[in-house]
N, C-alpha and C positions, 0 to 999 in steps of 0.2 A: 625218548619221547617220539611219537609218531610224527612224521613229516607230512603235513596236509597238502602243501603246495610244492611239489618237486620243481626244481629249476628247469625251465624250458627255453634255453638259449636258441638263437637262430641256427647255430652250428649243430646243436642236438636235434633240432627239428629236421634239418637236412639229412642228418645221419639216420633218423627214424624213418624218413621216407625211403631212403636207399635200402635200409634193412627190410622194410615191408615189400619193396619192389623185388628184391632178390628172393625173398621168401615166396612170393607169388610166382616168380619165374621157375622155382623148383616145383611148385604145385602143378603148374600148367604142363610141365614135362610129363607128369603122370596122368593128368585128367584129359589132356588134349587127344591122345590116341584113342581113349575110350569114347569120348564124345564124337569122334570122327568115324570110328569103325562101326559103331552101332547103327547110325543112319544109313551107312553104306550097305550093311547087311540087310536092313529092312527094305532098302530100295531094290536090292537084287532078289530077295527071296520072299518078301511079304507083300509089298505094295501092289505089284502087278497081279498077284493072286487074289488078294482080298478086295482091292479097290481098282479094278481095271478101268472103270469109267472116268476116274479122276487121276489116273497114274501120271499123266504128263504134268498136271498141275502140282501133284505131290513131288515130282522130280525137282521142280524149282525150289520148293521149300527145303527138301533134303540137301540141296546144293549149298544153301547158306551155311549149314552146320559143317558140311564136308570141306568146303573151300576155306572158310575161316579157321576151322580146326587144323587143316593142313598147313596153313600159314604159321600158326602157333607152334606146330610140331617142328617145322623147319627152323623157326627162330629159337626153339629151346636147345638146339645143338650149337648155337653161336654164343659162346661164353660172354663176349663183350656186350651182348644185348640184354644181359640180365638186369641192367638198371631200368629197362623198359618193361619190367614185369607187370606193372599196372595196365599198360596198354594191351599186352598179350592176354591178360586175364579178362579185360573188357571185351576183346574180340572173341575169346572163348565162351563168354557168357552170352554175347550178342548173337552168335551163330545159331545155337539151339533155340534162343528166344524168338528170333525171326522165323525159324522153321516152325515153331509152335503156332505163332501168329498166322503164318501163311496157311498151314494145314487147317486151322480153325476157320479161317476165312473162306477157303475153297470147299470145305466139307460141311459148312453150315453148323459149326460148333458140335461136331461129333463128340460123344461123351468120352471116348478113350483119349482123343486128342486134348480135350479140356482137362482131363485128369493129368495128362502129361504136362500141360502148360502150368497147372497149379503146382505140381510137384517140382517142376523146374524153377518156378518163381521162389519157392521156399528154399531150395538148395542155393540158387544163385544170389538171392537177396539176403539170405540169412547166414549161410555157412561159408560160401566162397568169399574169401577176404578181399574182395574188390572194394575200392574206396566208395564212399556214399555218393559223391557226384557221378561217378561212372555207373553205379548201380541204378540211380534215378534215370540217367540218360538211356540206359538199355531198356528200362521199363517204358519210358515215353516213346522211344523209337518203335518198340514192339507194338504198342497200342495204336500209334498212328498208322503203322503199316497194316495192322489188323483191320482198322476201319476202312482203309483204302481197298484192300483185297476183298473184304466182306461185301461192301456195297458194289464193287466192280463186278462181283460174281452174280449180281442180280438178286441178292437176298434183302429182306426187310428187317427193320428193328423190332423183332418179336421178343417173346419172353426168353428164349434161349440166348439171344444176343445180349439182353440186359443181364441175365444171370452169368454169362461168361465174363462180362466187364466187372460185375460185382465180385465174383469169386476170385478171379485172377488178381484184381487190384487189392482185395482184402488180404489175400495170401502174401502179396508183395509188401504191403504196408506193415503187416505184423512181423514178417521176416526182417524187414529193414529196421524196425524198432529193436529187434533182438541184436541186429548187427551194430547199431549205434552203441548199445550198452557194451557189446563185445569189444568194439574199437576203443571205447573209453578205458575199459579195463586194460586192454593190450597197450595202449599208449601210456597210461600211468605206470604199468609194470616196466615199460621200456625206460622211462625217465627215472624211476626208482632204482632200476638196475644200474643205469649209468651213473647216478649219484653215488650209489654204493661202491661201484668200481672206482670212481674218482676218489672217494674217501679212503678206500683200501690202498690206492696208489699213494695218497698223501701220508697214510700211516706207515707204509713201507719206506717212504722217503724220510719220515721222522725217525723210524727205527734205524735206518742207515746212518742218519746224521748223529743219533745218539751213540750208535756203535762206533762211528768215527771219532766222536768227541771222547768216548771212553778210552779208545785206543790212544788218542792224542794225549789225554790226561795221564794215562798210565805211562806212556813214553816219557812225558815231561817229568813225572815223579821219579822214574828210574834214572833219568839223566841228572835230575837234581840230587838224588841220593848218591849217584856215582860221584858227582862233583864234590859233594860234602865229604864222602869217604876219602877223597884225595886230601882234604884239609884235616878232617878228624877221622882217622882210621877206626871205624867202629861198625857194629852190626845192628845198631839201634834204628828206630824209626827216624825218618827225616825230621829235623827239628831245628831249634834255635841255639843249641849249645855251641859254644865257640871257645877255642883257645889256640894260641899260636906262639911260637918262639922264633925270634929273628936275631941271628947272631952277627956281631961285628967284631971279629977277632976276639979280643978279651972281654968285650962288653956285649950288650944285646938288649932287646926289648921283648918282654913277655906280656902276653895279653890273655885275659879270660873274661868271659861274659855269657849272657844268656838273653835271648829274645823272648819276650813274653809269648805265651801260647806255644803251640808246636804244629808241626806239619809243614807243607810245602812253602807257604808264605813266610813262615818264620825262618825256614832254611834258606830261602832266597835273600832275606834281609841279612842273615848271618853272612852269607857269601859276599854281599855288597860291602859289609863292614870289613870283612877279612881282606878283600881286594884293596879297599881304601887305605887300611892301616899298613898293608904291605907297601903300597906306593908312597904313602906319607913318610914311612920310616926311612926311606932312602933319602928323603929331603930333610926331614927334621929328626936326625938321629939322637939328638940330646934333649930337644924341647918336647917332652911328652905331653906337657900341658897344651901346647899348640895342637898337637895331634888330636888330643881329646876334644878340644874346642871345635875343630873342623868336623870330626865324626859326629859330635852332638848336633852341629848345624845341619849336617847332611841328613841325619835321621829326623830332625825336626821338620825340615822342608819336605822330606819324603812323606811323613805322616799327614801333613796338611795338604799336600798335593794329591795324595791318593785316598784321603779320608780313612786311613788305616789306624786301628787302635793300638797297635803293637809298639812297645818301647823296649829298650835294651839296657840291662845292667852291664857295665863295662869297667874293668880295672886294667890300667896300663902300668907296668913296672919297667923301670930302666935299671938294668944290672950294671953297677959301677965297678964291679970287681972286688975280690977279697970279701965276699959275703955281704956287700953293701947294696942297697936298693933305693931307688926313688920311685914314688908311686903317685898316681892320680886316678880319679874316677871313683866308682862305687860298685862293689859287688859284695860277696860274702867276706868275712874276716880272713886275715892271713894268720895262720897258726904256725909258729916256729918252735920246733922241739929240739933242744940242744942234746948233745951226746950224753951229758950228765943228767938228762931228764928235766931240765928247766924248760918251762913252757912260756912262750911269749905270744899273747893274743893281740894282734893289731887290727883294730876295726877300721874298715874303709869308709865309715859314715862321715868322717870329717874331711875326706879328701876329694869329694865331688858330690854329685847328686843324681838321683834317678827317681822314677815314679812307678808305683804299682807293684813293687816287690813285696811278696808275702813274708812277714817277719816271724810268723809262728811256724817254725820248722820243728817237727816232733823229735827227730833224732838229735838235733842241736849240736852245739860246739862240744858239749861234754862227751857225746857219743863219738865224735871225730877224735877228740883227744884220747879217750880211753881205748879206741881202736888203734891209734898210731903209736902210743907209748910203748907197748910190748915189742913192736917191730921197728923202733926208731933207728936202730943201727943197721938195718937191712936196706935193700935197694928201694928206689922210689916206686917201682912197679909193685913190690911186695907190700909197701905201705898203702898204696892205692887199693890193691886187692883186698887187704884187711879191712879198710874203712868201708868199701862198698859192700863187702860180704856181711859185715856186722849191721850195716844200715838196712839191707834187704831182709836180714834175719829179724831185725827189730820190727819191721813193718809186717812181717808174716804174710797173710793172704790179702792185705790191703792193696787196692789198685793204685798204681803210680799215675797221678793226674798231671804231672808236668815232667819236663826234662830234668835229668840229674847229671851233674858234671863236677869234677874236682881236679885240681892241679896240684901235684906234689913236686916241690923243688928240693933236690937233694944236693947238698954241698959235698964235694969230693975233694 
């Protein structure tokens, strides 16, 4: 959408004036030698030849342009004076204008001088980017000086006098009207340019911020993934799958669970639970119910404090030795396959509670049992590989929408 009113702060206005002054300083470095050399050449080779009777009066007029032009030339070589560019441009315009006013006054509005004054007014008032107040000041000083010189020379207010005033003032007014429009365009262009530059800087800052946040997020994800692989050696995406075994000589604690959803947040919750169970198991080696209650309270408080929707299924088993277990919590069923092929399905539904676990598992218990039976006498790793292979084969090209985990406990 087009911006109709660009912001014009005091700081930007100062910057605009400085830029205009420096631009004029550069222009005067080029124009000043020209406006100084030309009157000097005319003074030396033309005035005495063509107007010998008024040569001395013309000398005074030429000196306005030569002296003021020389001052500007000298100033143009002093770099620290470039902030005074408006003043130097004013002097550069004033010198030739006073020269034109003086020559018209002493030469009774000679046509060639009048043409020069009109031409100079158009250039100075319209094209030379001197500020409007300075331009008006040059015109006023020139007219006042012209009136003084004209009547001091003994001339009367005849038709040529009136035509000179009308022609020069008309040219000056029309040229200044053009300059006003030109200045407005230049000023708006400046503020639009600065606004665009500011917007580009802000966009670059946002891009840098987004770049930093992406790097930061990627680093966090890599760290979380690395930490998770220390607990669950795997090559899968960071998620909420969890299992652990903690041994105490002949007994131990086995845990398995899953945080709903997957990704970094689920992985961090899993790590929090893993750390808490590791710490609690050193204190409550036998009371797994107490461990579960503390973990449940920990997750409950975390969800309400962070307004997080994730919950966790968690099953804690206490190995008592000689193939005996005590369990609490709720996760998937425990499936025990004996050497003789006997199958024992222990549901965890009656040993604790959880919320939000999906019951409709396509592969199901039958798929797990049918996959484990043929390899029941082999290692736990072989049984795990067989079950996962058959499960993925059953799914075919279907997308896995959640984490997958299974724990095999092999009695040796």
